C-alpha positions in Angstrom: -25.5 1.3 10.9 -23.1 2.1 8.4 -23.5 6.2 7.4 -20.5 7.1 4.9 -20.7 8.1 1.4 -18.5 8.8 -0.8 -18.9 13.0 -2.2 -21.1 13.0 -4.9 -18.1 14.4 -7.5 -16.6 11.0 -7.0 -19.4 8.6 -7.0 -19.1 8.1 -11.0 -15.4 6.6 -10.1 -15.4 2.9 -10.2 -11.2 2.5 -9.8 -8.7 4.1 -7.4 -5.1 4.3 -8.4 -3.7 4.9 -5.6 0.1 6.1 -4.9 1.6 4.8 -2.0 4.7 7.2 -0.8 2.9 10.3 1.3 -0.5 8.9 0.2 -0.9 6.0 2.1 2.4 5.7 4.6 5.5 8.2 5.2 8.5 5.9 5.3 7.2 2.4 7.3 4.3 5.0 9.4 1.3 4.7 8.1 -1.2 7.7 7.1 -4.3 7.0 9.8 -6.8 8.8 8.1 -5.7 7.0 4.9 -5.9 3.6 6.4 -9.3 5.1 7.4 -10.4 6.0 4.2 -9.4 2.3 2.8 -11.5 0.6 5.3 -14.4 2.7 4.2 -14.0 1.9 0.6 -13.3 -1.8 1.2 -16.6 -1.6 3.0 -18.4 -0.1 0.4 -17.1 -2.7 -1.9 -15.2 -0.2 -4.1 -12.1 -1.1 -6.2 -8.7 0.6 -5.7 -5.3 -0.9 -6.6 -2.0 0.4 -5.1 0.7 2.1 -8.1 4.4 3.0 -6.4 7.6 4.3 -8.1 9.7 2.7 -5.3 11.6 -0.2 -7.4 12.6 -1.7 -4.4 9.6 -3.3 -3.1 8.3 -6.7 -4.7 4.5 -7.0 -5.0 4.8 -9.3 -2.1 7.0 -7.1 -0.1 4.3 -4.5 -0.6 1.6 -6.7 0.0 3.1 -7.7 3.1 3.8 -3.9 4.3 0.0 -2.8 3.8 -1.2 -6.0 5.5 1.4 -5.0 8.4 -1.0 -1.8 8.3 -4.3 -3.2 8.7 -4.9 -3.6 4.8 -5.2 -7.0 3.1 -4.5 -7.0 -0.6 -3.8 -9.4 -3.1 -1.1 -9.3 -5.4 -2.6 -8.8 -8.0 -4.2 -5.4 -6.2 -0.4 -4.1 -6.4 1.7 -2.5 -9.5 5.7 -1.6 -8.4 7.7 0.2 -10.9 10.0 -3.4 -10.2 7.0 -5.9 -11.3 6.2 -3.6 -14.3 9.5 -3.4 -15.4 9.9 -7.0 -15.5 6.6 -7.2 -17.6 7.5 -4.7 -19.9 11.1 -6.8 -20.8 9.8 -10.0 -20.6 7.6 -8.3 -23.4 9.7 -7.0 -24.9 11.7 -10.7 -25.4 15.0 -9.1 -23.3 16.2 -12.1 -21.4 19.5 -11.1 -20.3 20.2 -7.4 -18.6 22.6 -5.8 -16.0 20.7 -4.1 -13.3 21.4 -1.7 -10.8 18.6 -1.8 -7.7 17.6 -3.9 -5.0 16.2 -6.9 -3.9 13.0 -5.9 -4.8 13.6 -5.3 -8.4 15.9 -8.1 -8.9 12.8 -10.8 -7.4 10.5 -9.2 -9.9 12.9 -9.9 -12.9 13.9 -13.3 -11.4 10.1 -14.2 -11.4 9.6 -13.3 -15.2 12.4 -15.1 -16.3 15.6 -12.5 -16.6 18.8 -12.9 -15.6 20.8 -10.2 -14.4 24.4 -10.3 -16.0 27.5 -8.4 -16.4 29.2 -10.1 -19.1 28.9 -7.5 -22.7 26.1 -9.5 -23.9 23.3 -8.2 -21.8 20.4 -7.0 -23.5 19.7 -3.8 -21.3 20.4 -1.8 -18.4 18.3 -1.9 -16.0 18.1 1.3 -13.1 16.0 1.4 -10.4 16.8 2.7 -6.5 20.1 1.4 -4.8 21.1 2.2 -1.6 24.4 0.3 -1.9 25.1 1.7 -4.9 28.6 2.0 -5.2 31.2 3.6 -8.4 32.0 0.6 -10.1 28.2 -0.3 -10.6 28.1 3.0 -12.4 30.9 2.7 -14.3 30.0 -0.8 -15.7 26.6 0.5 -16.7 28.1 3.2 -18.3 30.5 1.3 -20.4 27.6 -0.7 -21.7 25.9 1.9 -22.6 28.5 3.7 -24.3 30.5 0.9 -25.8 27.2 -1.7 -27.1 24.5 0.5 -27.5 23.0 -1.4 -24.9 19.0 -0.6 -23.9 19.3 1.8 -21.2 15.6 1.0 -19.3 14.9 3.0 -15.7 12.7 2.0 -13.2 11.8 5.8 -12.7 13.0 9.0 -12.3 12.0 10.5 -9.3 15.1 12.8 -7.9 14.4 12.0 -4.2 12.2 9.7 -2.1 10.3 10.8 1.1 11.7 9.3 4.6 11.2 9.7 8.0 14.6 11.4 7.9 13.5 14.0 5.3 14.1 13.5 1.5 16.8 11.6 0.5 18.6 10.4 -3.1 16.3 8.3 -5.1 16.7 6.2 -8.4 16.3 9.3 -10.9 19.5 11.0 -8.7 21.0 7.5 -10.1 20.0 8.0 -13.5 21.1 11.1 -13.8 24.7 10.6 -13.0 24.6 7.6 -16.1 23.5 10.4 -17.8 26.1 12.3 -17.6 28.7 9.7 -17.7 27.6 7.9 -20.8 26.0 11.0 -22.9 22.8 8.3 -23.0 18.9 9.5 -22.0 17.3 6.8 -21.1 14.9 4.4 -23.9 12.0 4.2 -21.1 11.1 5.5 -18.0 8.6 2.8 -17.2 7.6 5.0 -13.3 5.1 7.5 -13.2 5.0 10.8 -14.9 5.0 7.9 -18.1 1.6 6.5 -18.7 2.8 3.1 -18.8 2.0 1.9 -15.7 -1.3 3.3 -15.8 -2.4 1.5 -19.2 -1.0 -1.5 -17.7 -4.0 -1.2 -15.2 -5.9 0.0 -17.1 -5.6 -3.3 -20.1 -5.3 -5.6 -16.8 -9.0 -4.5 -15.4 -10.7 -4.0 -18.5 -11.5 -0.3 -17.1 -12.3 2.9 -19.3 -10.2 5.6 -18.2 -13.7 7.9 -17.5 -14.3 5.7 -14.4 -10.7 6.2 -12.8 -9.6 8.5 -10.6 -5.5 8.9 -9.8 -4.8 9.7 -6.1 -0.8 11.1 -5.6 1.4 13.4 -3.5 3.3 15.0 -6.4 2.3 17.0 -9.2 5.5 15.8 -11.2 5.3 12.2 -10.6 1.6 11.3 -10.0 -0.6 14.4 -11.4 1.7 14.8 -14.6 1.4 10.6 -15.3 -2.5 11.1 -14.8 -2.5 13.5 -17.1 -0.1 12.0 -19.6 -2.2 8.3 -19.4 -5.7 11.0 -19.8 -7.0 10.1 -16.6 -8.8 12.6 -13.7 -6.0 13.1 -10.7 -6.4 14.1 -7.3 -3.7 15.6 -5.3 -3.4 14.7 -1.4 -1.4 17.0 0.9 -0.2 14.3 3.2 3.2 13.6 1.5 5.4 15.3 -0.7 3.1 18.8 -1.4 1.9 20.0 1.6 -0.1 23.3 0.1 -1.0 24.2 -2.9 -2.7 27.1 -4.7 -3.7 26.9 -8.1 -1.8 29.0 -10.6 -3.0 29.8 -14.3 0.4 29.1 -15.5 1.0 25.3 -14.0 1.0 23.2 -17.1 0.0 20.2 -14.3 -3.1 20.8 -12.8 -5.0 18.1 -10.6 -8.7 18.2 -11.3 -9.2 17.7 -7.1 -7.1 18.6 -4.3 -7.9 16.8 -0.9 -6.2 17.8 2.3 -6.7 13.8 3.4 -8.2 11.0 1.7 -11.1 11.0 4.1 -12.5 14.0 1.9 -13.3 11.3 -0.5 -16.1 10.9 1.9 -19.1 13.0 3.0 
């Protein structure tokens, strides 16, 4: 007989919004306790969606990565900053952009009917993680921002990303370089801690804020993003944050702290 049950304090939530890096996986390795917890939530019929700042992933790629770890979900349950960026641009009527980013971002832009171009008619400079970044990509982005007053859109401002090699530069490191060169700050940050992606999920699933619990491993992105969106949050200690002691001077506090996702259950 199946005997697992959700702890009383979590029973009020009808949707769980789960970060990926540091919560579900580390680099390409699944977090075993997280996969086990997701399978239990599936058996219980609980609703959950995945939300990642990683713009190198398209929704298709993220879905396949989850499938390899034993979690099969449709792309409608996945929100990447690449997808959310494409939707934002499409809704704003932006059709031509200069992009610093990887295939996941380029793929989502193409699907939204947005063209990547180098010419001066571009309407926005879009910046995400790019592990093939070079000097001239940065130089061209800065030129467009300085000379044409082009919109500056970033997928996220994460300074680092966790990998099996350790913490390596994230999209935010590239964004900081462009800010320094161009003298421009981004017009819009799509990713956490911006509330934009959370609001997309609430709208698409038609859920109220008091029904949602956000689970992440970073105070400065996942937890702050939840606070900015007016949502409850849980900090899980399986990723970047390995320990947490509440401090009265902390500006950002999770409602719950979990050693692993299995602590959702009694």
